[in-house]
N, C-alpha and C positions, 0 to 999 in steps of 0.2 A: 567468677573469682577475681578478686582485685590483684593487681599487679604490685610486685613487692618493691618495685623502684620507687614508687611514690613515698613509701615509708622510709627509703633508705637516705633521703636528704636529712641531714641535721639542722634543724630550725630552733635557735635559741635566743630569746629576748635579753638584752642588757639594760640595766638601768643603774644609777649611782647607788653605791652601798651605804647604808647608814651606818653600819659597823665601821666600815674604813673612815667614814668622816669622823667618828666619835673617837677612832684610834689616833687618828691625825691631831685631832685637838687635844687629846690626852697626852700625846707625845710633846706637844708644843708646851703644855702647862708643866709637864714633867722636867722638860729642858729649862723652863725658866726658874722652876724651883730650885734646881740643881745649880744653876748660876748663882741664884741669890745665896745660896747656902755655901757656896764654895769659899774659897780664900781669896777670891779676886778683890781689889778694891771697889768701893762702893761706887766710884766713877765708871767702872767698867762693868760691873755686876747687874747694876738696876737697868742701864740701857740693854746690855746682852738679854736680861730676864724678859723685858718689855719686848724685844724684837723676836725672841724665840717664841713667847706667847702668841704675838700677833701673826707671825708666819704659820704657826700650828692653826690658829683660827682660818687665816687666808686659804690654807690649804683644804682644810676641811669644808669652808664655803665653796671654793672652786669644785670640788668633788661633787657635791650637793646639786650643783647647777648644771653638770653636763647633761645633755639631752639623752634620752633613751634612743636606742637603736636595737637592730636585730642582725643576726648573721645567718647564712644559709651556706651550708657547706656539703658536699658528698662524701667528704673525707680523702684520706690519703695524700696523692700528690695533685689532687684537683684543685681549682682555685676557689676561694669562699666568696660570697657576695656580702658587703657589709651594707645594710640599709639604713640611712640616717635622714634626717628631715629634709638635708640639702641635696639628696640624691642617692644613686647606687654607685659603690666602689667595689671594683674586681680586686681582690687581694691574692698575690701570688706567693709561693714560698711559706704556706702557713705552717706556723708550728703551735701546738699544744702543750702545756704542761700543767699536770696535776698534781698537788701536793695536798692529800687529803680532801678536805671539802673545798678548798681554794683552788682556782683554775684560772690560768692566762690563755690568751690567744693572741699571736703576732702574725702579721703579715705585710708586704708592701705592696703599694698601688704601683699604677702605671709611670707615675714620675718618680718613684723610687721613695716615696715617703712611707715610713714605717706607722702602722696602726696597731695599737694594743688595746686590748680589752681584758680587765681582772673581774673576776666573779668572787665574791666572798660568800660564805653560808647563807646570808640572809638574801642573796640575789640568785644564787644557782642551787636548786633544789635536787633531791636525790634522782629523780627521774631526768632532769636535764644534765645532770653530771655524767649518768650513765650513758645518755645519747652521745654526748661530747667524747667520752671514752671509746665508745664503739666506733665513731666517725674517725677517731685518731689512729685507730687498730688498723683500718681499712687501708690496704695498700693494691692499687690497681695491677701491680707486677705479681701480686700472690693469686691473682686470678687466672695466670697463664698456666697451662699444663706443664709438669715437670716431663723433660725428656729421658728416656729410658738410658740408662748406662749400660755399657758391655760388660758382661760377666767375665 
């Protein structure tokens, strides 16, 4: 019979989200349009619109150029291990936030640098979302037996 410990590790791959890149580019274009249609003088509106559109495209391209990575986590208070092409990073103080189909994971490495990963619905499927929620719910303190209280 296989051990359940091997299946308790949460392993999730991360890749850049096309949906997020499209949203960033769209927000940049909408900001440009709003500046162009505002009551700003043309000498401020046009450069501001070009800057907003350019910044949105820059953010979208930067999002798409990030290298894929993977995360391995036992859950609870345990450290997570972030595997990127430049090596393995141990993350302490891991926090996970789930908002419907969106998920974020953050933790700090040994040098105090914060690492954040955000999953959008096109990169975090239902099975991975469930696995992340289960790992998030694990607390090693809850595995300790409760002491009987005097009646």
